[in-house]
N, CA, C and O atoms as CSV, one atom per row, in Angstrom:
chain,resi,resn,atom,element,x,y,z
A,1,MET,N,N,-58.770,-14.383,-79.526
A,1,MET,CA,C,-58.305,-13.285,-78.696
A,1,MET,C,C,-56.773,-13.186,-78.736
A,1,MET,O,O,-56.217,-12.098,-78.886
A,2,ILE,N,N,-56.113,-14.320,-78.602
A,2,ILE,CA,C,-54.650,-14.331,-78.624
A,2,ILE,C,C,-54.148,-13.870,-79.992
A,2,ILE,O,O,-53.154,-13.149,-80.079
A,3,GLN,N,N,-54.830,-14.285,-81.053
A,3,GLN,CA,C,-54.419,-13.877,-82.397
A,3,GLN,C,C,-54.553,-12.362,-82.553
A,3,GLN,O,O,-53.690,-11.732,-83.166
A,4,LYS,N,N,-55.620,-11.764,-82.010
A,4,LYS,CA,C,-55.808,-10.316,-82.089
A,4,LYS,C,C,-54.717,-9.586,-81.312
A,4,LYS,O,O,-54.202,-8.566,-81.769
A,5,LEU,N,N,-54.367,-10.106,-80.142
A,5,LEU,CA,C,-53.298,-9.498,-79.347
A,5,LEU,C,C,-51.965,-9.601,-80.068
A,5,LEU,O,O,-51.167,-8.664,-80.032
A,6,SER,N,N,-51.715,-10.727,-80.723
A,6,SER,CA,C,-50.467,-10.906,-81.468
A,6,SER,C,C,-50.371,-9.901,-82.610
A,6,SER,O,O,-49.317,-9.303,-82.827
A,7,VAL,N,N,-51.463,-9.718,-83.336
A,7,VAL,CA,C,-51.480,-8.765,-84.439
A,7,VAL,C,C,-51.272,-7.342,-83.893
A,7,VAL,O,O,-50.523,-6.557,-84.474
A,8,PHE,N,N,-51.932,-7.020,-82.783
A,8,PHE,CA,C,-51.778,-5.695,-82.166
A,8,PHE,C,C,-50.330,-5.469,-81.727
A,8,PHE,O,O,-49.759,-4.409,-81.979
A,9,PHE,N,N,-49.746,-6.461,-81.076
A,9,PHE,CA,C,-48.360,-6.360,-80.623
A,9,PHE,C,C,-47.417,-6.176,-81.809
A,9,PHE,O,O,-46.525,-5.329,-81.768
A,10,LEU,N,N,-47.610,-6.963,-82.859
A,10,LEU,CA,C,-46.775,-6.851,-84.054
A,10,LEU,C,C,-46.908,-5.460,-84.676
A,10,LEU,O,O,-45.914,-4.872,-85.102
A,11,ALA,N,N,-48.124,-4.939,-84.726
A,11,ALA,CA,C,-48.344,-3.589,-85.280
A,11,ALA,C,C,-47.623,-2.549,-84.442
A,11,ALA,O,O,-47.021,-1.628,-84.993
A,12,MET,N,N,-47.671,-2.673,-83.138
A,12,MET,CA,C,-47.006,-1.701,-82.256
A,12,MET,C,C,-45.487,-1.770,-82.412
A,12,MET,O,O,-44.827,-0.732,-82.453
A,13,VAL,N,N,-44.932,-2.959,-82.497
A,13,VAL,CA,C,-43.488,-3.122,-82.694
A,13,VAL,C,C,-43.080,-2.532,-84.033
A,13,VAL,O,O,-42.072,-1.833,-84.128
A,14,THR,N,N,-43.860,-2.814,-85.064
A,14,THR,CA,C,-43.565,-2.274,-86.390
A,14,THR,C,C,-43.630,-0.758,-86.381
A,14,THR,O,O,-42.746,-0.099,-86.929
A,15,PHE,N,N,-44.666,-0.191,-85.766
A,15,PHE,CA,C,-44.792,1.264,-85.685
A,15,PHE,C,C,-43.613,1.861,-84.921
A,15,PHE,O,O,-43.059,2.879,-85.335
A,16,GLY,N,N,-43.227,1.236,-83.811
A,16,GLY,CA,C,-42.089,1.727,-83.037
A,16,GLY,C,C,-40.804,1.692,-83.838
A,16,GLY,O,O,-39.989,2.610,-83.751
A,17,THR,N,N,-40.618,0.638,-84.617
A,17,THR,CA,C,-39.428,0.520,-85.459
A,17,THR,C,C,-39.435,1.597,-86.533
A,17,THR,O,O,-38.410,2.231,-86.784
A,18,LEU,N,N,-40.581,1.808,-87.168
A,18,LEU,CA,C,-40.675,2.847,-88.197
A,18,LEU,C,C,-40.420,4.217,-87.603
A,18,LEU,O,O,-39.763,5.048,-88.229
A,19,GLN,N,N,-40.932,4.468,-86.399
A,19,GLN,CA,C,-40.711,5.754,-85.743
A,19,GLN,C,C,-39.224,5.950,-85.453
A,19,GLN,O,O,-38.686,7.035,-85.674
A,20,ALA,N,N,-38.556,4.902,-84.958
A,20,ALA,CA,C,-37.125,5.008,-84.668
A,20,ALA,C,C,-36.337,5.262,-85.949
A,20,ALA,O,O,-35.404,6.066,-85.949
A,21,GLN,N,N,-36.695,4.596,-87.026
A,21,GLN,CA,C,-36.018,4.822,-88.299
A,21,GLN,C,C,-36.238,6.257,-88.756
A,21,GLN,O,O,-35.320,6.897,-89.269
A,22,SER,N,N,-37.425,6.752,-88.575
A,22,SER,CA,C,-37.727,8.118,-88.972
A,22,SER,C,C,-36.868,9.102,-88.182
A,22,SER,O,O,-36.296,10.021,-88.767
A,23,ASP,N,N,-36.768,8.928,-86.877
A,23,ASP,CA,C,-35.921,9.807,-86.067
A,23,ASP,C,C,-34.463,9.678,-86.482
A,23,ASP,O,O,-33.747,10.678,-86.548
A,24,TYR,N,N,-34.017,8.458,-86.763
A,24,TYR,CA,C,-32.638,8.262,-87.217
A,24,TYR,C,C,-32.397,9.065,-88.500
A,24,TYR,O,O,-31.387,9.757,-88.625
A,25,GLN,N,N,-33.318,8.967,-89.434
A,25,GLN,CA,C,-33.170,9.689,-90.694
A,25,GLN,C,C,-33.194,11.199,-90.481
A,25,GLN,O,O,-32.478,11.933,-91.162
A,26,LEU,N,N,-34.011,11.665,-89.544
A,26,LEU,CA,C,-34.078,13.103,-89.264
A,26,LEU,C,C,-32.796,13.604,-88.592
A,26,LEU,O,O,-32.332,14.704,-88.892
A,27,VAL,N,N,-32.228,12.814,-87.695
A,27,VAL,CA,C,-30.944,13.184,-87.082
A,27,VAL,C,C,-29.864,13.201,-88.162
A,27,VAL,O,O,-29.045,14.119,-88.218
A,28,GLU,N,N,-29.870,12.192,-89.006
A,28,GLU,CA,C,-28.911,12.117,-90.113
A,28,GLU,C,C,-29.037,13.349,-91.011
A,28,GLU,O,O,-28.027,13.920,-91.421
A,29,GLN,N,N,-30.258,13.757,-91.317
A,29,GLN,CA,C,-30.490,14.946,-92.140
A,29,GLN,C,C,-29.918,16.192,-91.464
A,29,GLN,O,O,-29.294,17.026,-92.120
A,30,THR,N,N,-30.131,16.317,-90.161
A,30,THR,CA,C,-29.632,17.481,-89.427
A,30,THR,C,C,-28.116,17.551,-89.471
A,30,THR,O,O,-27.561,18.608,-89.771
A,31,VAL,N,N,-27.434,16.452,-89.181
A,31,VAL,CA,C,-25.966,16.501,-89.207
A,31,VAL,C,C,-25.449,16.677,-90.631
A,31,VAL,O,O,-24.367,17.227,-90.834
A,32,ASN,N,N,-26.208,16.216,-91.612
A,32,ASN,CA,C,-25.801,16.449,-93.002
A,32,ASN,C,C,-25.936,17.919,-93.398
A,32,ASN,O,O,-25.182,18.386,-94.252
A,33,TYR,N,N,-26.875,18.662,-92.802
A,33,TYR,CA,C,-26.909,20.115,-93.025
A,33,TYR,C,C,-25.563,20.713,-92.592
A,33,TYR,O,O,-24.989,21.546,-93.293
A,34,TYR,N,N,-25.080,20.284,-91.447
A,34,TYR,CA,C,-23.800,20.762,-90.930
A,34,TYR,C,C,-22.651,20.358,-91.862
A,34,TYR,O,O,-21.832,21.193,-92.244
A,35,LEU,N,N,-22.600,19.076,-92.223
A,35,LEU,CA,C,-21.499,18.582,-93.054
A,35,LEU,C,C,-21.529,19.201,-94.451
A,35,LEU,O,O,-20.504,19.674,-94.941
A,36,ASP,N,N,-22.692,19.199,-95.088
A,36,ASP,CA,C,-22.792,19.733,-96.451
A,36,ASP,C,C,-22.564,21.240,-96.473
A,36,ASP,O,O,-21.897,21.755,-97.370
A,37,GLY,N,N,-23.116,21.950,-95.486
A,37,GLY,CA,C,-22.899,23.392,-95.415
A,37,GLY,C,C,-21.429,23.731,-95.271
A,37,GLY,O,O,-20.939,24.662,-95.910
A,38,GLY,N,N,-20.714,22.975,-94.428
A,38,GLY,CA,C,-19.278,23.207,-94.245
A,38,GLY,C,C,-18.477,22.866,-95.482
A,38,GLY,O,O,-17.568,23.607,-95.857
A,39,THR,N,N,-18.799,21.758,-96.119
A,39,THR,CA,C,-18.077,21.347,-97.315
A,39,THR,C,C,-18.257,22.363,-98.439
A,39,THR,O,O,-17.316,22.650,-99.178
A,40,ASN,N,N,-19.463,22.903,-98.566
A,40,ASN,CA,C,-19.782,23.805,-99.676
A,40,ASN,C,C,-19.699,25.291,-99.304
A,40,ASN,O,O,-20.108,26.148,-100.088
A,41,ASN,N,N,-19.172,25.600,-98.111
A,41,ASN,CA,C,-19.088,26.990,-97.639
A,41,ASN,C,C,-20.449,27.685,-97.738
A,41,ASN,O,O,-20.549,28.830,-98.178
A,42,ASP,N,N,-21.480,26.973,-97.324
A,42,ASP,CA,C,-22.854,27.450,-97.395
A,42,ASP,C,C,-23.387,27.626,-95.969
A,42,ASP,O,O,-23.916,26.691,-95.367
A,43,PHE,N,N,-23.236,28.838,-95.450
A,43,PHE,CA,C,-23.615,29.104,-94.068
A,43,PHE,C,C,-25.103,28.875,-93.823
A,43,PHE,O,O,-25.469,28.367,-92.764
A,44,GLU,N,N,-25.964,29.230,-94.760
A,44,GLU,CA,C,-27.410,29.070,-94.574
A,44,GLU,C,C,-27.794,27.602,-94.399
A,44,GLU,O,O,-28.675,27.287,-93.599
A,45,THR,N,N,-27.151,26.714,-95.131
A,45,THR,CA,C,-27.414,25.275,-94.960
A,45,THR,C,C,-26.869,24.806,-93.627
A,45,THR,O,O,-27.565,24.107,-92.890
A,46,LEU,N,N,-25.642,25.176,-93.299
A,46,LEU,CA,C,-25.034,24.772,-92.037
A,46,LEU,C,C,-25.874,25.248,-90.856
A,46,LEU,O,O,-26.068,24.500,-89.897
A,47,LYS,N,N,-26.364,26.457,-90.911
A,47,LYS,CA,C,-27.125,27.064,-89.814
A,47,LYS,C,C,-28.395,26.278,-89.489
A,47,LYS,O,O,-28.847,26.286,-88.344
A,48,LYS,N,N,-28.977,25.597,-90.486
A,48,LYS,CA,C,-30.198,24.810,-90.263
A,48,LYS,C,C,-29.982,23.690,-89.254
A,48,LYS,O,O,-30.940,23.220,-88.642
A,49,ALA,N,N,-28.742,23.258,-89.073
A,49,ALA,CA,C,-28.443,22.141,-88.177
A,49,ALA,C,C,-28.485,22.532,-86.703
A,49,ALA,O,O,-28.734,21.685,-85.844
A,50,PHE,N,N,-28.245,23.807,-86.404
A,50,PHE,CA,C,-28.028,24.236,-85.022
A,50,PHE,C,C,-29.227,24.941,-84.405
A,50,PHE,O,O,-29.957,25.671,-85.075
A,51,HIS,N,N,-29.409,24.704,-83.114
A,51,HIS,CA,C,-30.314,25.529,-82.322
A,51,HIS,C,C,-29.630,26.881,-82.141
A,51,HIS,O,O,-28.401,26.949,-82.100
A,52,GLU,N,N,-30.397,27.938,-82.036
A,52,GLU,CA,C,-29.813,29.292,-81.973
A,52,GLU,C,C,-28.874,29.498,-80.795
A,52,GLU,O,O,-27.998,30.360,-80.861
A,53,THR,N,N,-29.029,28.735,-79.726
A,53,THR,CA,C,-28.149,28.897,-78.559
A,53,THR,C,C,-27.103,27.783,-78.458
A,53,THR,O,O,-26.470,27.619,-77.415
A,54,ALA,N,N,-26.922,27.027,-79.527
A,54,ALA,CA,C,-25.969,25.910,-79.506
A,54,ALA,C,C,-24.565,26.381,-79.168
A,54,ALA,O,O,-24.124,27.441,-79.613
A,55,THR,N,N,-23.876,25.581,-78.380
A,55,THR,CA,C,-22.503,25.899,-78.002
A,55,THR,C,C,-21.530,24.990,-78.738
A,55,THR,O,O,-21.868,23.886,-79.164
A,56,MET,N,N,-20.318,25.496,-78.870
A,56,MET,CA,C,-19.212,24.719,-79.409
A,56,MET,C,C,-18.074,24.875,-78.411
A,56,MET,O,O,-17.690,25.993,-78.067
A,57,LYS,N,N,-17.540,23.758,-77.950
A,57,LYS,CA,C,-16.485,23.762,-76.939
A,57,LYS,C,C,-15.313,22.952,-77.456
A,57,LYS,O,O,-15.478,21.886,-78.048
A,58,PHE,N,N,-14.114,23.491,-77.215
A,58,PHE,CA,C,-12.924,22.803,-77.717
A,58,PHE,C,C,-11.698,23.272,-76.955
A,58,PHE,O,O,-11.729,24.273,-76.239
A,59,ILE,N,N,-10.623,22.528,-77.128
A,59,ILE,CA,C,-9.326,22.902,-76.579
A,59,ILE,C,C,-8.502,23.431,-77.746
A,59,ILE,O,O,-8.176,22.686,-78.671
A,60,GLY,N,N,-8.168,24.712,-77.701
A,60,GLY,CA,C,-7.405,25.341,-78.771
A,60,GLY,C,C,-6.056,25.816,-78.275
A,60,GLY,O,O,-5.590,25.392,-77.217
A,61,LYS,N,N,-5.431,26.695,-79.036
A,61,LYS,CA,C,-4.118,27.235,-78.674
A,61,LYS,C,C,-4.158,27.974,-77.344
A,61,LYS,O,O,-3.166,28.012,-76.616
A,62,GLU,N,N,-5.298,28.555,-77.033
A,62,GLU,CA,C,-5.448,29.315,-75.790
A,62,GLU,C,C,-6.138,28.500,-74.707
A,62,GLU,O,O,-6.605,29.069,-73.720
A,63,GLY,N,N,-6.214,27.185,-74.866
A,63,GLY,CA,C,-6.851,26.330,-73.872
A,63,GLY,C,C,-8.331,26.145,-74.151
A,63,GLY,O,O,-8.775,26.213,-75.297
A,64,TYR,N,N,-9.091,25.910,-73.081
A,64,TYR,CA,C,-10.517,25.648,-73.200
A,64,TYR,C,C,-11.230,26.866,-73.759
A,64,TYR,O,O,-11.036,27.986,-73.287
A,65,THR,N,N,-12.061,26.634,-74.774
A,65,THR,CA,C,-12.819,27.711,-75.409
A,65,THR,C,C,-14.264,27.265,-75.578
A,65,THR,O,O,-14.536,26.120,-75.940
A,66,GLU,N,N,-15.188,28.187,-75.310
A,66,GLU,CA,C,-16.613,27.933,-75.490
A,66,GLU,C,C,-17.215,29.109,-76.246
A,66,GLU,O,O,-17.042,30.261,-75.848
A,67,VAL,N,N,-17.918,28.823,-77.332
A,67,VAL,CA,C,-18.500,29.875,-78.167
A,67,VAL,C,C,-19.905,29.465,-78.609
A,67,VAL,O,O,-20.278,28.296,-78.519
A,68,ASN,N,N,-20.679,30.445,-79.087
A,68,ASN,CA,C,-21.947,30.147,-79.743
A,68,ASN,C,C,-21.597,29.610,-81.133
A,68,ASN,O,O,-20.872,30.264,-81.883
A,69,ALA,N,N,-22.097,28.447,-81.475
A,69,ALA,CA,C,-21.720,27.778,-82.728
A,69,ALA,C,C,-22.120,28.588,-83.958
A,69,ALA,O,O,-21.321,28.742,-84.882
A,70,ILE,N,N,-23.340,29.102,-83.978
A,70,ILE,CA,C,-23.802,29.843,-85.156
A,70,ILE,C,C,-22.982,31.123,-85.340
A,70,ILE,O,O,-22.605,31.456,-86.464
A,71,GLU,N,N,-22.704,31.835,-84.257
A,71,GLU,CA,C,-21.891,33.054,-84.366
A,71,GLU,C,C,-20.490,32.718,-84.861
A,71,GLU,O,O,-19.942,33.432,-85.701
A,72,PHE,N,N,-19.907,31.640,-84.349
A,72,PHE,CA,C,-18.558,31.230,-84.749
A,72,PHE,C,C,-18.501,30.952,-86.254
A,72,PHE,O,O,-17.635,31.476,-86.954
A,73,PHE,N,N,-19.418,30.136,-86.740
A,73,PHE,CA,C,-19.400,29.796,-88.165
A,73,PHE,C,C,-19.803,30.990,-89.027
A,73,PHE,O,O,-19.298,31.154,-90.138
A,74,GLY,N,N,-20.702,31.817,-88.524
A,74,GLY,CA,C,-21.124,33.000,-89.271
A,74,GLY,C,C,-19.985,33.969,-89.527
A,74,GLY,O,O,-19.912,34.587,-90.589
A,75,LYS,N,N,-19.086,34.101,-88.542
A,75,LYS,CA,C,-17.927,34.997,-88.693
A,75,LYS,C,C,-16.852,34.389,-89.582
A,75,LYS,O,O,-16.187,35.105,-90.331
A,76,GLY,N,N,-16.679,33.077,-89.504
A,76,GLY,CA,C,-15.552,32.442,-90.184
A,76,GLY,C,C,-15.834,31.881,-91.563
A,76,GLY,O,O,-14.906,31.676,-92.345
A,77,MET,N,N,-17.093,31.630,-91.876
A,77,MET,CA,C,-17.409,30.978,-93.143
A,77,MET,C,C,-17.681,32.015,-94.227
A,77,MET,O,O,-18.543,32.882,-94.085
A,78,LYS,N,N,-16.932,31.902,-95.297
A,78,LYS,CA,C,-17.086,32.806,-96.439
A,78,LYS,C,C,-17.405,31.985,-97.680
A,78,LYS,O,O,-16.858,30.895,-97.851
A,79,PRO,N,N,-18.286,32.492,-98.556
A,79,PRO,CA,C,-18.558,31.758,-99.797
A,79,PRO,C,C,-17.265,31.540,-100.577
A,79,PRO,O,O,-16.398,32.412,-100.611
A,80,GLY,N,N,-17.145,30.397,-101.189
A,80,GLY,CA,C,-15.948,30.084,-101.955
A,80,GLY,C,C,-16.031,28.690,-102.515
A,80,GLY,O,O,-17.089,28.062,-102.490
A,81,PRO,N,N,-14.911,28.201,-103.022
A,81,PRO,CA,C,-14.908,26.859,-103.617
A,81,PRO,C,C,-15.175,25.785,-102.556
A,81,PRO,O,O,-14.985,26.006,-101.360
A,82,LYS,N,N,-15.608,24.650,-103.019
A,82,LYS,CA,C,-15.877,23.504,-102.162
A,82,LYS,C,C,-14.613,23.123,-101.392
A,82,LYS,O,O,-13.512,23.161,-101.941
A,83,GLN,N,N,-14.771,22.760,-100.136
A,83,GLN,CA,C,-13.655,22.332,-99.295
A,83,GLN,C,C,-13.106,20.984,-99.776
A,83,GLN,O,O,-13.856,20.124,-100.239
A,84,ASP,N,N,-11.797,20.818,-99.659
A,84,ASP,CA,C,-11.139,19.557,-99.997
A,84,ASP,C,C,-11.182,18.664,-98.768
A,84,ASP,O,O,-10.228,18.617,-97.991
A,85,ARG,N,N,-12.300,17.951,-98.596
A,85,ARG,CA,C,-12.466,17.106,-97.426
A,85,ARG,C,C,-13.461,15.997,-97.708
A,85,ARG,O,O,-14.298,16.098,-98.605
A,86,GLN,N,N,-13.352,14.941,-96.921
A,86,GLN,CA,C,-14.288,13.818,-96.960
A,86,GLN,C,C,-14.999,13.780,-95.614
A,86,GLN,O,O,-14.364,13.940,-94.571
A,87,THR,N,N,-16.325,13.567,-95.628
A,87,THR,CA,C,-17.079,13.528,-94.377
A,87,THR,C,C,-17.734,12.168,-94.203
A,87,THR,O,O,-18.045,11.463,-95.163
A,88,ARG,N,N,-17.929,11.833,-92.928
A,88,ARG,CA,C,-18.545,10.537,-92.614
A,88,ARG,C,C,-19.270,10.640,-91.287
A,88,ARG,O,O,-18.742,11.174,-90.312
A,89,ILE,N,N,-20.489,10.119,-91.265
A,89,ILE,CA,C,-21.204,9.954,-90.002
A,89,ILE,C,C,-20.781,8.599,-89.452
A,89,ILE,O,O,-21.170,7.559,-89.985
A,90,ALA,N,N,-19.991,8.608,-88.396
A,90,ALA,CA,C,-19.453,7.364,-87.849
A,90,ALA,C,C,-20.461,6.649,-86.955
A,90,ALA,O,O,-20.468,5.420,-86.882
A,91,ASP,N,N,-21.327,7.432,-86.263
A,91,ASP,CA,C,-22.255,6.804,-85.325
A,91,ASP,C,C,-23.371,7.773,-84.983
A,91,ASP,O,O,-23.147,8.979,-84.874
A,92,ILE,N,N,-24.568,7.243,-84.816
A,92,ILE,CA,C,-25.706,8.005,-84.303
A,92,ILE,C,C,-26.376,7.146,-83.241
A,92,ILE,O,O,-26.648,5.966,-83.465
A,93,THR,N,N,-26.638,7.741,-82.089
A,93,THR,CA,C,-27.352,7.069,-81.008
A,93,THR,C,C,-28.528,7.947,-80.613
A,93,THR,O,O,-28.374,9.154,-80.425
A,94,ILE,N,N,-29.710,7.337,-80.488
A,94,ILE,CA,C,-30.920,8.074,-80.132
A,94,ILE,C,C,-31.557,7.431,-78.914
A,94,ILE,O,O,-31.676,6.209,-78.829
A,95,ALA,N,N,-31.966,8.271,-77.974
A,95,ALA,CA,C,-32.724,7.830,-76.801
A,95,ALA,C,C,-33.852,8.834,-76.590
A,95,ALA,O,O,-33.638,9.911,-76.033
A,96,GLY,N,N,-35.048,8.475,-77.037
A,96,GLY,CA,C,-36.185,9.385,-76.890
A,96,GLY,C,C,-35.980,10.653,-77.696
A,96,GLY,O,O,-35.823,10.615,-78.916
A,97,ASN,N,N,-35.985,11.794,-76.984
A,97,ASN,CA,C,-35.819,13.082,-77.669
A,97,ASN,C,C,-34.391,13.612,-77.601
A,97,ASN,O,O,-34.151,14.794,-77.848
A,98,ALA,N,N,-33.444,12.738,-77.266
A,98,ALA,CA,C,-32.030,13.112,-77.208
A,98,ALA,C,C,-31.230,12.196,-78.130
A,98,ALA,O,O,-31.552,11.019,-78.294
A,99,ALA,N,N,-30.184,12.759,-78.726
A,99,ALA,CA,C,-29.347,11.967,-79.625
A,99,ALA,C,C,-27.927,12.517,-79.617
A,99,ALA,O,O,-27.685,13.665,-79.242
A,100,ASN,N,N,-27.003,11.676,-80.036
A,100,ASN,CA,C,-25.651,12.171,-80.301
A,100,ASN,C,C,-25.139,11.531,-81.572
A,100,ASN,O,O,-25.563,10.446,-81.972
A,101,ALA,N,N,-24.212,12.239,-82.194
A,101,ALA,CA,C,-23.617,11.766,-83.441
A,101,ALA,C,C,-22.124,12.024,-83.403
A,101,ALA,O,O,-21.675,13.086,-82.972
A,102,ARG,N,N,-21.357,11.041,-83.859
A,102,ARG,CA,C,-19.907,11.209,-83.997
A,102,ARG,C,C,-19.609,11.321,-85.481
A,102,ARG,O,O,-19.965,10.445,-86.269
A,103,LEU,N,N,-18.951,12.408,-85.848
A,103,LEU,CA,C,-18.659,12.700,-87.250
A,103,LEU,C,C,-17.155,12.733,-87.466
A,103,LEU,O,O,-16.400,13.085,-86.560
A,104,GLU,N,N,-16.727,12.373,-88.651
A,104,GLU,CA,C,-15.318,12.461,-89.027
A,104,GLU,C,C,-15.220,13.307,-90.285
A,104,GLU,O,O,-15.873,13.028,-91.290
A,105,ILE,N,N,-14.390,14.350,-90.215
A,105,ILE,CA,C,-14.202,15.253,-91.347
A,105,ILE,C,C,-12.721,15.234,-91.684
A,105,ILE,O,O,-11.902,15.821,-90.976
A,106,GLU,N,N,-12.389,14.555,-92.770
A,106,GLU,CA,C,-10.991,14.301,-93.121
A,106,GLU,C,C,-10.513,15.287,-94.193
A,106,GLU,O,O,-11.031,15.327,-95.309
A,107,TYR,N,N,-9.513,16.072,-93.814
A,107,TYR,CA,C,-8.811,16.972,-94.731
A,107,TYR,C,C,-7.510,16.285,-95.142
A,107,TYR,O,O,-7.174,15.246,-94.574
A,108,PRO,N,N,-6.768,16.828,-96.107
A,108,PRO,CA,C,-5.527,16.157,-96.541
A,108,PRO,C,C,-4.506,15.946,-95.418
A,108,PRO,O,O,-3.785,14.948,-95.442
A,109,THR,N,N,-4.419,16.854,-94.432
A,109,THR,CA,C,-3.366,16.732,-93.417
A,109,THR,C,C,-3.871,16.544,-91.988
A,109,THR,O,O,-3.063,16.370,-91.075
A,110,PHE,N,N,-5.173,16.575,-91.776
A,110,PHE,CA,C,-5.723,16.381,-90.435
A,110,PHE,C,C,-7.178,15.944,-90.541
A,110,PHE,O,O,-7.791,16.020,-91.606
A,111,THR,N,N,-7.716,15.485,-89.417
A,111,THR,CA,C,-9.110,15.048,-89.347
A,111,THR,C,C,-9.764,15.665,-88.120
A,111,THR,O,O,-9.204,15.630,-87.025
A,112,PHE,N,N,-10.950,16.230,-88.307
A,112,PHE,CA,C,-11.756,16.659,-87.169
A,112,PHE,C,C,-12.641,15.494,-86.754
A,112,PHE,O,O,-13.274,14.849,-87.590
A,113,ILE,N,N,-12.676,15.234,-85.458
A,113,ILE,CA,C,-13.621,14.290,-84.873
A,113,ILE,C,C,-14.610,15.152,-84.097
A,113,ILE,O,O,-14.254,15.762,-83.088
A,114,ASP,N,N,-15.850,15.199,-84.571
A,114,ASP,CA,C,-16.891,16.018,-83.950
A,114,ASP,C,C,-17.862,15.132,-83.185
A,114,ASP,O,O,-18.256,14.064,-83.655
A,115,PHE,N,N,-18.236,15.588,-82.013
A,115,PHE,CA,C,-19.260,14.939,-81.204
A,115,PHE,C,C,-20.413,15.920,-81.072
A,115,PHE,O,O,-20.276,16.961,-80.431
A,116,MET,N,N,-21.550,15.591,-81.678
A,116,MET,CA,C,-22.716,16.461,-81.686
A,116,MET,C,C,-23.777,15.913,-80.736
A,116,MET,O,O,-24.087,14.722,-80.759
A,117,ASN,N,N,-24.324,16.784,-79.909
A,117,ASN,CA,C,-25.469,16.437,-79.073
A,117,ASN,C,C,-26.683,17.136,-79.654
A,117,ASN,O,O,-26.652,18.336,-79.927
A,118,LEU,N,N,-27.753,16.377,-79.839
A,118,LEU,CA,C,-28.965,16.904,-80.452
A,118,LEU,C,C,-30.167,16.672,-79.545
A,118,LEU,O,O,-30.208,15.715,-78.772
A,119,LEU,N,N,-31.136,17.561,-79.656
A,119,LEU,CA,C,-32.427,17.395,-78.995
A,119,LEU,C,C,-33.520,17.574,-80.024
A,119,LEU,O,O,-33.376,18.340,-80.977
A,120,LYS,N,N,-34.621,16.857,-79.823
A,120,LYS,CA,C,-35.790,17.012,-80.688
A,120,LYS,C,C,-36.648,18.113,-80.065
A,120,LYS,O,O,-37.335,17.894,-79.067
A,121,ILE,N,N,-36.594,19.295,-80.671
A,121,ILE,CA,C,-37.253,20.485,-80.143
A,121,ILE,C,C,-38.413,20.833,-81.071
A,121,ILE,O,O,-38.216,21.090,-82.259
A,122,ASP,N,N,-39.612,20.838,-80.522
A,122,ASP,CA,C,-40.809,21.125,-81.326
A,122,ASP,C,C,-40.853,20.279,-82.594
A,122,ASP,O,O,-41.200,20.770,-83.668
A,123,GLY,N,N,-40.495,18.996,-82.458
A,123,GLY,CA,C,-40.562,18.063,-83.576
A,123,GLY,C,C,-39.384,18.099,-84.530
A,123,GLY,O,O,-39.364,17.354,-85.509
A,124,GLU,N,N,-38.394,18.957,-84.263
A,124,GLU,CA,C,-37.224,19.094,-85.149
A,124,GLU,C,C,-35.948,18.770,-84.391
A,124,GLU,O,O,-35.748,19.248,-83.274
A,125,TRP,N,N,-35.083,17.959,-84.990
A,125,TRP,CA,C,-33.792,17.660,-84.381
A,125,TRP,C,C,-32.835,18.821,-84.638
A,125,TRP,O,O,-32.661,19.256,-85.777
A,126,LYS,N,N,-32.216,19.319,-83.562
A,126,LYS,CA,C,-31.254,20.421,-83.652
A,126,LYS,C,C,-30.015,20.078,-82.838
A,126,LYS,O,O,-30.109,19.476,-81.769
A,127,ILE,N,N,-28.860,20.465,-83.351
A,127,ILE,CA,C,-27.618,20.335,-82.586
A,127,ILE,C,C,-27.653,21.410,-81.511
A,127,ILE,O,O,-27.836,22.591,-81.807
A,128,VAL,N,N,-27.476,20.990,-80.251
A,128,VAL,CA,C,-27.464,21.944,-79.142
A,128,VAL,C,C,-26.067,22.144,-78.573
A,128,VAL,O,O,-25.796,23.135,-77.896
A,129,SER,N,N,-25.179,21.184,-78.856
A,129,SER,CA,C,-23.789,21.373,-78.440
A,129,SER,C,C,-22.864,20.510,-79.293
A,129,SER,O,O,-23.228,19.441,-79.782
A,130,LYS,N,N,-21.656,21.031,-79.442
A,130,LYS,CA,C,-20.632,20.347,-80.231
A,130,LYS,C,C,-19.318,20.438,-79.474
A,130,LYS,O,O,-18.942,21.506,-78.990
A,131,ILE,N,N,-18.624,19.316,-79.375
A,131,ILE,CA,C,-17.228,19.319,-78.955
A,131,ILE,C,C,-16.448,18.625,-80.063
A,131,ILE,O,O,-17.002,17.817,-80.808
A,132,PHE,N,N,-15.169,18.941,-80.167
A,132,PHE,CA,C,-14.401,18.309,-81.235
A,132,PHE,C,C,-12.939,18.196,-80.863
A,132,PHE,O,O,-12.442,18.833,-79.934
A,133,TYR,N,N,-12.276,17.349,-81.639
A,133,TYR,CA,C,-10.844,17.124,-81.510
A,133,TYR,C,C,-10.247,17.192,-82.909
A,133,TYR,O,O,-10.813,16.650,-83.859
A,134,ARG,N,N,-9.096,17.861,-83.035
A,134,ARG,CA,C,-8.384,17.910,-84.310
A,134,ARG,C,C,-7.219,16.930,-84.234
A,134,ARG,O,O,-6.269,17.130,-83.478
A,135,LYS,N,N,-7.310,15.869,-85.031
A,135,LYS,CA,C,-6.297,14.817,-85.067
A,135,LYS,C,C,-5.382,15.089,-86.267
A,135,LYS,O,O,-5.843,15.130,-87.408
A,136,VAL,N,N,-4.098,15.272,-86.004
A,136,VAL,CA,C,-3.141,15.483,-87.074
A,136,VAL,C,C,-2.750,14.137,-87.651
A,136,VAL,O,O,-2.372,13.226,-86.915
A,137,ASP,N,N,-2.841,14.011,-88.964
A,137,ASP,CA,C,-2.538,12.732,-89.632
A,137,ASP,C,C,-1.061,12.523,-89.817
A,137,ASP,O,O,-0.645,11.499,-90.361
């Protein structure tokens, strides 16, 4: 009986670990849609990362600004050559159906530090909000 319980417990732990890895990979895929779409000026790829009502909030020249993320990128992103930048997923944290990711996007003279909040909506991870900081190098 104890041996059966041990095997059952081990199977449950293994399944839980595999599930967590799967969610981690799915969150990673979602933020990579954002990073790759931005690097390649590919709005359709970038758009896959965001929920349709996702917000983007930041402190700009005019102070605090809040916009719809998809509308913002849709207006500003134009097809063209690949961006001169390096991207990195610095951290991903997942708790159930909520996650956040810290991204670093390094250009020659500055770096964006992005903080993405994601939710697992109908089985798909989507960015629901983004805040960022522009660090001058």
